[in-house]
Residue, then its C-alpha position, 0 to 999 in steps of 0.5 A: m427388800p434387798a438389805f434383808a434378801f441379801g443378808n445385809a440386815e436381819r428382819r427382826f420386827v414384823i408387824g402382826e408377828r408374835y414375839e416373846i417380849a419377856k420371859g413367858v410373855m407372848a405379844t403381837l407387834t401392832t405398830a412400830t416407829v423408827v427414830e433415825p437420829e437415835k438409831k432406835v425403834h419403838l415397838a408397840f405390842y398387844t399381849d395375850d392378857g390385854k396389855a399394850p407395852i411399848l418397847t425400844a430397841e437399838l438398830s444396827d447400821a445395816e437395819l437403819a440403812a434398810y429403813r432409809e431405803h424402804p421406810h414403808t415396808f421396813f416392818g414387813k407390811i406397808v406402813r402408812p407414812p406420817g402426815r397431816s390429815n386435812t379433811p374429815m375423810e383423811l382423818f377417818d382413813f388415818f383412824v381406820y388404818g391406826c386401829r386395823n390390828t386392834p383386837r375386838e375386845r380392845l375396841l369394845e373397851f374404847l367404846a365402853g361409854a357409848p350409849d349404844i354399846e349393846d348394839l356395838k357388841k353385835l357388830s362384826t369386828e370390821d364394822l366395829r373398827l369403822v364405827y370406832a374410827e368414825r367416832t374418833a375422827y368426828g371427835a378429833m374434828r370437833l376438837r381441832k382448832v383452826r389457826p387463822s393465818a395473817g389475821q384471817d378468821q377461817p371457818d372450822v369443820t362446821g363451817r363456822s369461823g373461829l370467832e363464831t365457834a368461840k362465841k357458840d361455845a361460850d353461849d353453850a356454856g351458859p351464864k357464868s355465876e359470880s361468887 
């Protein structure tokens, strides 16, 4: 980026790099988000002892200008732009990207309640990331509510309409007891 290359701004935050975030506390920067109106950056770290603090820092005018010129590479890596995932595959890709730097131990923590956790522990880290992303995407798609437009009843990801889904969910809940 020209702003960093020619000394107009200093690159202070690089995803994947390690920083001392407090006296004697080392952590890896895993992701970051710029909030332009506030001239701030929110930084997510992963510490050596497994904590995941989020810190906030002020941006200089030069840093903010550099971000505006090249938002996708401001943090030293190509960062996926925010947006909506409209298909199951886009949602899966979103979660794969989101957990790309998540350590194996953390992924296993996320999946700890899975009935096949012993099999998951045998997977490579990359395969574990894919399983986590797939299961998270599937869960999100099941939870996603389809908002019909102009009074239309549109199908959800299962192919059922919103009314059919609500009826099936009510049927699955079983009879209601009256007290």
